[in-house]
C-alpha positions as protocol buffer text, in pm:
chain_id: "A"
residue {
  index: 1
  type: MET
  ca { x: -947 y: -3890 z: 1255 }
}
residue {
  index: 2
  type: ILE
  ca { x: -1282 y: -3969 z: 1069 }
}
residue {
  index: 3
  type: ARG
  ca { x: -1100 y: -4271 z: 904 }
}
residue {
  index: 4
  type: ILE
  ca { x: -940 y: -4421 z: 1206 }
}
residue {
  index: 5
  type: ARG
  ca { x: -1280 y: -4387 z: 1373 }
}
residue {
  index: 6
  type: SER
  ca { x: -1465 y: -4541 z: 1078 }
}
residue {
  index: 7
  type: ILE
  ca { x: -1170 y: -4861 z: 1052 }
}
residue {
  index: 8
  type: ALA
  ca { x: -1228 y: -4847 z: 1440 }
}
residue {
  index: 9
  type: CYS
  ca { x: -1611 y: -4911 z: 1403 }
}
residue {
  index: 10
  type: LEU
  ca { x: -1577 y: -5164 z: 1079 }
}
residue {
  index: 11
  type: ALA
  ca { x: -1342 y: -5375 z: 1295 }
}
residue {
  index: 12
  type: LEU
  ca { x: -1571 y: -5346 z: 1638 }
}
residue {
  index: 13
  type: ALA
  ca { x: -1854 y: -5493 z: 1387 }
}
residue {
  index: 14
  type: ALA
  ca { x: -1658 y: -5764 z: 1250 }
}
residue {
  index: 15
  type: LEU
  ca { x: -1583 y: -5883 z: 1613 }
}
residue {
  index: 16
  type: VAL
  ca { x: -1920 y: -5865 z: 1731 }
}
residue {
  index: 17
  type: ILE
  ca { x: -2021 y: -6098 z: 1408 }
}
residue {
  index: 18
  type: THR
  ca { x: -1780 y: -6335 z: 1446 }
}
residue {
  index: 19
  type: CYS
  ca { x: -1871 y: -6380 z: 1802 }
}
residue {
  index: 20
  type: VAL
  ca { x: -2184 y: -6392 z: 1711 }
}
residue {
  index: 21
  type: MET
  ca { x: -2144 y: -6636 z: 1454 }
}
residue {
  index: 22
  type: SER
  ca { x: -1904 y: -6849 z: 1677 }
}
residue {
  index: 23
  type: VAL
  ca { x: -2223 y: -6980 z: 1847 }
}
residue {
  index: 24
  type: ASP
  ca { x: -2351 y: -7163 z: 1555 }
}
residue {
  index: 25
  type: ALA
  ca { x: -2055 y: -7311 z: 1469 }
}
residue {
  index: 26
  type: SER
  ca { x: -2051 y: -7694 z: 1427 }
}
residue {
  index: 27
  type: ALA
  ca { x: -1831 y: -7884 z: 1646 }
}
residue {
  index: 28
  type: CYS
  ca { x: -1576 y: -8183 z: 1565 }
}
residue {
  index: 29
  type: PRO
  ca { x: -1728 y: -8527 z: 1594 }
}
residue {
  index: 30
  type: THR
  ca { x: -1545 y: -8573 z: 1928 }
}
residue {
  index: 31
  type: CYS
  ca { x: -1723 y: -8275 z: 2077 }
}
residue {
  index: 32
  type: LYS
  ca { x: -2051 y: -8389 z: 1957 }
}
residue {
  index: 33
  type: ASP
  ca { x: -2045 y: -8702 z: 2109 }
}
residue {
  index: 34
  type: GLY
  ca { x: -1925 y: -8545 z: 2420 }
}
residue {
  index: 35
  type: ILE
  ca { x: -2226 y: -8320 z: 2433 }
}
residue {
  index: 36
  type: SER
  ca { x: -2439 y: -8585 z: 2374 }
}
residue {
  index: 37
  type: GLU
  ca { x: -2360 y: -8760 z: 2653 }
}
residue {
  index: 38
  type: ASN
  ca { x: -2474 y: -8651 z: 3008 }
}
residue {
  index: 39
  type: ASP
  ca { x: -2149 y: -8681 z: 3171 }
}
residue {
  index: 40
  type: PRO
  ca { x: -2017 y: -8387 z: 3306 }
}
residue {
  index: 41
  type: ALA
  ca { x: -1659 y: -8471 z: 3223 }
}
residue {
  index: 42
  type: ALA
  ca { x: -1711 y: -8555 z: 2889 }
}
residue {
  index: 43
  type: GLN
  ca { x: -1903 y: -8175 z: 2840 }
}
residue {
  index: 44
  type: SER
  ca { x: -1584 y: -8020 z: 3005 }
}
residue {
  index: 45
  type: MET
  ca { x: -1344 y: -8183 z: 2795 }
}
residue {
  index: 46
  type: ALA
  ca { x: -1553 y: -8093 z: 2489 }
}
residue {
  index: 47
  type: ALA
  ca { x: -1555 y: -7734 z: 2575 }
}
residue {
  index: 48
  type: GLY
  ca { x: -1183 y: -7720 z: 2629 }
}
residue {
  index: 49
  type: TYR
  ca { x: -1165 y: -7914 z: 2304 }
}
residue {
  index: 50
  type: PHE
  ca { x: -1385 y: -7599 z: 2165 }
}
residue {
  index: 51
  type: TYR
  ca { x: -1170 y: -7297 z: 2329 }
}
residue {
  index: 52
  type: SER
  ca { x: -849 y: -7431 z: 2235 }
}
residue {
  index: 53
  type: ILE
  ca { x: -959 y: -7454 z: 1894 }
}
residue {
  index: 54
  type: LEU
  ca { x: -1141 y: -7077 z: 1878 }
}
residue {
  index: 55
  type: PHE
  ca { x: -771 y: -6990 z: 2078 }
}
residue {
  index: 56
  type: MET
  ca { x: -534 y: -7127 z: 1794 }
}
residue {
  index: 57
  type: MET
  ca { x: -770 y: -6987 z: 1501 }
}
residue {
  index: 58
  type: THR
  ca { x: -726 y: -6635 z: 1631 }
}
residue {
  index: 59
  type: MET
  ca { x: -348 y: -6604 z: 1765 }
}
residue {
  index: 60
  type: PRO
  ca { x: -228 y: -6577 z: 1394 }
}
residue {
  index: 61
  type: PHE
  ca { x: -472 y: -6305 z: 1312 }
}
residue {
  index: 62
  type: LEU
  ca { x: -383 y: -6120 z: 1674 }
}
residue {
  index: 63
  type: ILE
  ca { x: -31 y: -6150 z: 1626 }
}
residue {
  index: 64
  type: LEU
  ca { x: -4 y: -6056 z: 1262 }
}
residue {
  index: 65
  type: GLY
  ca { x: -220 y: -5769 z: 1366 }
}
residue {
  index: 66
  type: SER
  ca { x: -21 y: -5648 z: 1604 }
}
residue {
  index: 67
  type: PHE
  ca { x: 289 y: -5663 z: 1402 }
}
residue {
  index: 68
  type: ILE
  ca { x: 127 y: -5464 z: 1134 }
}
residue {
  index: 69
  type: SER
  ca { x: -43 y: -5226 z: 1391 }
}
residue {
  index: 70
  type: PHE
  ca { x: 313 y: -5130 z: 1554 }
}
residue {
  index: 71
  type: ALA
  ca { x: 450 y: -5071 z: 1192 }
}
residue {
  index: 72
  type: TYR
  ca { x: 200 y: -4860 z: 1069 }
}
residue {
  index: 73
  type: TRP
  ca { x: 194 y: -4644 z: 1394 }
}
residue {
  index: 74
  type: SER
  ca { x: 576 y: -4624 z: 1413 }
}
residue {
  index: 75
  type: ILE
  ca { x: 577 y: -4495 z: 1077 }
}
residue {
  index: 76
  type: ARG
  ca { x: 316 y: -4259 z: 1098 }
}
residue {
  index: 77
  type: ARG
  ca { x: 497 y: -4132 z: 1426 }
}
residue {
  index: 78
  type: ARG
  ca { x: 816 y: -4086 z: 1215 }
}
residue {
  index: 79
  type: THR
  ca { x: 657 y: -3878 z: 955 }
}
residue {
  index: 80
  type: HIS
  ca { x: 473 y: -3696 z: 1169 }
}
residue {
  index: 81
  type: SER
  ca { x: 770 y: -3569 z: 1347 }
}
residue {
  index: 82
  type: GLN
  ca { x: 961 y: -3524 z: 1003 }
}
residue {
  index: 83
  type: LEU
  ca { x: 704 y: -3308 z: 894 }
}
residue {
  index: 84
  type: GLU
  ca { x: 743 y: -3078 z: 1204 }
}
residue {
  index: 85
  type: THR
  ca { x: 1090 y: -3058 z: 1191 }
}
residue {
  index: 86
  type: SER
  ca { x: 1086 y: -2929 z: 832 }
}
């Protein structure tokens, strides 16, 4: 129980650090030019690029993490049920 709680705290800390550091990340040249202009359409397009890049970067980790978590909990549940029956 303590191990799961410490892993959850570590994952939460990593998520917070990632969110805080993403604010300081540099943009691509197209986004930089769009933000430097005072055109609202260019700024919204640059924001769209930014969010799509973040989405594309996080999806592989979320999908892989979901599969690994599902496998871990399935194995753990099966092991626990086998221990109860024996």
